[in-house]
Each structure stands twice: as structure tokens, then as C-alpha cells.
C-alpha positions in Angstrom: 0.2 -0.1 -0.3 1.1 3.4 -0.8 0.0 6.6 0.7 -0.9 8.4 -2.5 -3.3 6.0 -3.2 -5.4 7.4 -0.6 -7.0 10.6 0.1 -7.2 9.1 4.6 -6.4 7.0 6.2 -8.8 5.1 9.1 -7.7 2.9 11.6 -10.8 0.8 13.5 -10.7 -0.1 17.0 -10.5 -3.4 18.5 -8.0 -4.9 20.4 -6.2 -6.2 17.4 -4.4 -3.1 16.0 -2.4 -3.0 19.4 -0.7 -6.3 18.4 -0.2 -5.5 14.8 -0.6 -2.2 13.2 0.8 -0.6 16.5 4.3 -2.4 15.5 4.3 -3.2 12.1 7.1 -0.9 9.8 4.7 -0.3 6.9 2.0 0.7 8.9 3.9 3.4 10.5 5.6 4.4 7.4 1.9 4.7 5.3 0.6 6.8 8.2 3.7 9.0 8.2 3.3 9.6 4.5 -0.5 10.4 4.3 0.5 12.6 7.0 3.5 14.1 5.8 1.6 14.7 2.6 -1.1 16.4 4.5 -3.5 13.8 3.6 -6.0 13.2 7.4 -5.1 10.5 9.4 -8.4 9.2 11.5 -8.1 6.1 14.6 -10.8 5.2 17.1 -10.8 3.2 20.3 -7.5 1.8 20.5 -7.1 2.6 16.5 -4.9 5.9 17.9 -2.2 3.0 19.6 -0.9 2.7 16.1 0.4 6.6 16.3 3.2 5.6 19.4 5.7 5.1 17.1 4.5 7.1 13.7 6.6 10.4 13.4 6.8 13.4 12.1 9.1 14.8 8.9 11.4 16.5 11.8 12.1 13.1 13.5 9.4 13.9 16.3 6.5 12.2 17.2 3.7 12.2 15.3 1.6 13.1 18.4 3.6 15.7 19.8 1.7 18.4 20.8 -1.0 17.3 19.0 -4.9 17.0 21.1 -5.4 13.6 20.9 -7.5 10.9 22.3 -8.4 7.1 22.6 -9.3 4.5 24.7 -9.1 5.3 28.4 -7.3 3.6 31.3 -10.6 3.5 33.0 -12.2 1.7 30.1 -9.6 -0.5 29.9 -9.7 -1.7 33.4 -13.5 -1.4 33.9 -13.2 -4.5 30.7 -10.4 -5.6 32.8 -8.1 -6.6 30.2 -5.1 -4.1 32.0 -3.1 -7.2 32.7 -3.7 -8.7 28.7 -3.1 -5.2 26.4 0.6 -5.1 25.1 -0.1 -1.1 26.4 -2.4 1.6 27.6 -3.5 3.5 24.8 -4.0 6.5 26.9 -0.5 6.5 28.5 1.2 5.7 24.9 0.0 8.6 23.4 0.7 10.9 26.5 3.8 9.3 26.9 5.0 10.6 23.5 3.6 14.1 24.3 -0.1 13.4 23.3 -2.2 16.6 24.5 -4.4 14.2 25.5 -8.6 14.9 26.0 -11.8 12.4 27.1 -15.4 12.5 28.3 -16.8 10.5 30.5 -16.2 6.9 30.4 -18.1 5.4 27.1 -19.4 8.8 26.2 -18.5 9.9 22.5 -15.6 12.5 22.3 -13.9 12.9 19.0 -10.6 15.5 18.9 -9.8 16.8 15.5 -6.4 18.8 15.2 -4.7 19.4 12.2 -5.5 16.7 9.8 -5.3 13.9 12.6 -8.9 12.8 14.0 -8.9 10.8 16.9 -12.0 9.7 19.3 -12.2 7.7 22.4 -14.1 4.7 22.1 -16.9 2.7 20.3 -19.5 5.6 20.8 -17.0 7.7 19.2 -17.0 6.2 15.6 -19.3 8.2 13.8 -18.8 11.7 15.5 -15.1 10.3 14.1 -15.5 9.5 11.1 -17.7 12.6 10.2 -15.0 14.6 12.1 -12.7 12.8 9.5 -15.3 13.9 6.9 -15.5 17.1 7.1 -11.7 17.5 6.4 -12.4 15.8 3.2 -14.9 18.0 2.2 -13.3 21.6 2.9 
């Protein structure tokens, strides 16, 4: 897959991306190229975990200084999966300099910062998709 073949990237949630896409060098390169080309990158729920290794063209973390959200620590605790997942989405976004925002657990929250769009949890899927479409329709 090549970034120039797409108008945007959208990473869905579910726990799967934490094990494969977050660590896959091809996925990371696709995110970096799409973002560097000024195209939107969006992710919801556990999907924002794919941003943990992505960098801006200047080599800094892609989320550094950006408003972001993703599956929260308290939501992970409520699901009793904190010892199962390989990392916390919230902790990783914060660790890489993201300005983490959230709503109450299980409520919709979608954050747009430039051409980066993130959503907190499954309830945020519609709002995240709508925010991505707003960018694409500009």
C-alpha cells in the first residue's frame, strides 16, 4: 500500500491494532507518509495506538503537541483487560507528547487537531468518521 493511493487513513478500534498495526513498519510508514503529505489520519478506540511509533517529518513523535484521544485507562480497567493488552493507548499517547483529552467513560469524544482525528471509544466512531469527512470535504 502506498500513501499516494489514498485520500485519508482510518484505523478502526478493537484490540487487534495494539498487537499488529502498532508495531508493523509498513503501517507506521503509511501513517508517516500520509500525514507528511497533509492528508488526514484518523483512528478510533484502540486504533490511536497505531500512532505510538509514528513520527513527523522532523523526527518528533507524530502526536507530540497534538490534541488526541483514544481508549482510556479507566475504560480498559472497566473491561478488565489492563493485564492483557500490550500497552495502554492513553499512556502511550501521553508519553509521546500528545495532549490527551477525554469524556466520561463510554461517552462519545472525538478530537481533531489539524489533519489528525482521534476518537475515544466505540461510542466515538460516528463523530470520528464525521470529523474525518469534514476534513475531506474542505
